[in-house]
C-alpha beads as a LAMMPS data file, in Angstrom:
LAMMPS data file: protein, C-alpha beads

96 atoms
95 bonds

1 atom types
1 bond types

-500.0 500.0 xlo xhi
-500.0 500.0 ylo yhi
-500.0 500.0 zlo zhi

Masses

1 110.0

Atoms # bond

1 1 1 -465.312 0.634 -41.125
2 1 1 -464.955 2.113 -45.209
3 1 1 -465.464 5.529 -46.417
4 1 1 -465.471 4.977 -49.692
5 1 1 -465.448 8.098 -52.222
6 1 1 -464.665 8.991 -55.591
7 1 1 -463.637 12.415 -56.563
8 1 1 -463.473 13.175 -60.611
9 1 1 -460.484 15.555 -60.707
10 1 1 -458.162 16.777 -63.853
11 1 1 -454.060 16.353 -64.089
12 1 1 -451.815 19.386 -65.168
13 1 1 -451.772 17.689 -68.659
14 1 1 -455.753 18.317 -69.063
15 1 1 -455.978 14.236 -68.572
16 1 1 -459.276 13.008 -66.312
17 1 1 -458.082 11.345 -63.610
18 1 1 -460.134 8.988 -61.449
19 1 1 -460.021 8.920 -57.821
20 1 1 -461.526 7.041 -54.982
21 1 1 -460.396 7.813 -51.263
22 1 1 -461.016 5.475 -48.557
23 1 1 -460.986 5.553 -45.241
24 1 1 -459.373 2.152 -43.969
25 1 1 -459.008 0.461 -40.724
26 1 1 -457.493 -2.643 -40.800
27 1 1 -455.220 -5.377 -38.988
28 1 1 -451.927 -6.498 -40.133
29 1 1 -450.510 -9.413 -38.478
30 1 1 -447.500 -10.344 -38.700
31 1 1 -445.802 -14.393 -38.054
32 1 1 -442.523 -13.298 -38.073
33 1 1 -441.631 -12.026 -34.812
34 1 1 -443.210 -13.549 -32.641
35 1 1 -444.466 -17.202 -34.721
36 1 1 -447.870 -18.864 -35.854
37 1 1 -449.414 -19.085 -32.224
38 1 1 -448.396 -15.428 -31.157
39 1 1 -448.292 -13.171 -34.797
40 1 1 -447.699 -8.927 -34.107
41 1 1 -450.817 -7.273 -34.794
42 1 1 -450.303 -3.605 -36.132
43 1 1 -453.372 -2.074 -36.734
44 1 1 -453.141 1.320 -39.550
45 1 1 -455.826 3.292 -40.003
46 1 1 -455.646 6.636 -42.545
47 1 1 -456.670 7.206 -46.148
48 1 1 -456.188 5.305 -48.771
49 1 1 -456.280 6.723 -52.546
50 1 1 -456.619 5.226 -55.783
51 1 1 -455.687 7.631 -58.839
52 1 1 -456.538 5.658 -62.121
53 1 1 -455.945 2.511 -59.614
54 1 1 -452.391 3.100 -58.528
55 1 1 -452.686 3.317 -54.854
56 1 1 -451.105 6.133 -52.689
57 1 1 -449.337 6.328 -50.281
58 1 1 -447.290 3.989 -52.392
59 1 1 -445.341 1.423 -50.597
60 1 1 -442.864 2.315 -48.915
61 1 1 -439.497 -0.497 -48.248
62 1 1 -439.509 -1.946 -44.710
63 1 1 -436.120 -2.568 -42.504
64 1 1 -436.250 -6.417 -43.787
65 1 1 -436.103 -4.660 -47.272
66 1 1 -439.310 -5.865 -48.290
67 1 1 -442.243 -3.732 -49.596
68 1 1 -445.205 -2.160 -47.127
69 1 1 -448.325 -2.046 -48.180
70 1 1 -449.677 -0.730 -44.664
71 1 1 -448.980 3.437 -45.711
72 1 1 -451.640 5.373 -45.036
73 1 1 -452.178 9.136 -44.413
74 1 1 -453.270 9.192 -41.454
75 1 1 -455.693 12.189 -41.309
76 1 1 -458.668 11.988 -39.205
77 1 1 -461.862 10.264 -41.544
78 1 1 -463.162 14.010 -42.051
79 1 1 -463.860 15.383 -45.454
80 1 1 -460.848 17.796 -44.685
81 1 1 -458.392 14.824 -43.776
82 1 1 -460.033 13.394 -47.753
83 1 1 -458.956 16.667 -48.788
84 1 1 -455.257 16.950 -47.721
85 1 1 -454.898 12.899 -48.263
86 1 1 -455.949 13.407 -52.051
87 1 1 -453.997 16.574 -52.905
88 1 1 -451.257 14.667 -51.358
89 1 1 -451.602 11.683 -53.714
90 1 1 -451.956 14.054 -56.344
91 1 1 -449.069 15.810 -55.834
92 1 1 -446.908 12.657 -55.827
93 1 1 -448.592 11.009 -59.060
94 1 1 -448.048 14.029 -60.991
95 1 1 -444.060 13.939 -59.787
96 1 1 -443.873 10.130 -60.943

Bonds

1 1 1 2
2 1 2 3
3 1 3 4
4 1 4 5
5 1 5 6
6 1 6 7
7 1 7 8
8 1 8 9
9 1 9 10
10 1 10 11
11 1 11 12
12 1 12 13
13 1 13 14
14 1 14 15
15 1 15 16
16 1 16 17
17 1 17 18
18 1 18 19
19 1 19 20
20 1 20 21
21 1 21 22
22 1 22 23
23 1 23 24
24 1 24 25
25 1 25 26
26 1 26 27
27 1 27 28
28 1 28 29
29 1 29 30
30 1 30 31
31 1 31 32
32 1 32 33
33 1 33 34
34 1 34 35
35 1 35 36
36 1 36 37
37 1 37 38
38 1 38 39
39 1 39 40
40 1 40 41
41 1 41 42
42 1 42 43
43 1 43 44
44 1 44 45
45 1 45 46
46 1 46 47
47 1 47 48
48 1 48 49
49 1 49 50
50 1 50 51
51 1 51 52
52 1 52 53
53 1 53 54
54 1 54 55
55 1 55 56
56 1 56 57
57 1 57 58
58 1 58 59
59 1 59 60
60 1 60 61
61 1 61 62
62 1 62 63
63 1 63 64
64 1 64 65
65 1 65 66
66 1 66 67
67 1 67 68
68 1 68 69
69 1 69 70
70 1 70 71
71 1 71 72
72 1 72 73
73 1 73 74
74 1 74 75
75 1 75 76
76 1 76 77
77 1 77 78
78 1 78 79
79 1 79 80
80 1 80 81
81 1 81 82
82 1 82 83
83 1 83 84
84 1 84 85
85 1 85 86
86 1 86 87
87 1 87 88
88 1 88 89
89 1 89 90
90 1 90 91
91 1 91 92
92 1 92 93
93 1 93 94
94 1 94 95
95 1 95 96
């Protein structure tokens, strides 16, 4: 299930922000743990927000030092959850 929503806002500098919020439910397969015949499967559900094309939450550094792009804000797939995720993304966006 993917819920894709477009939101228009302005940055603290008054510039327009193009924001999309999408509820994702994805499975990630990792062969490094058990091999090709038995990959480790991780289900990731949550909000993925894009502001002017930049994904939030930003990738996290995993234990192996690689970037992990599977992080999501795992609030409920509701209007309230979406708004919280968007506020977190805008806050993170404006810190940079």
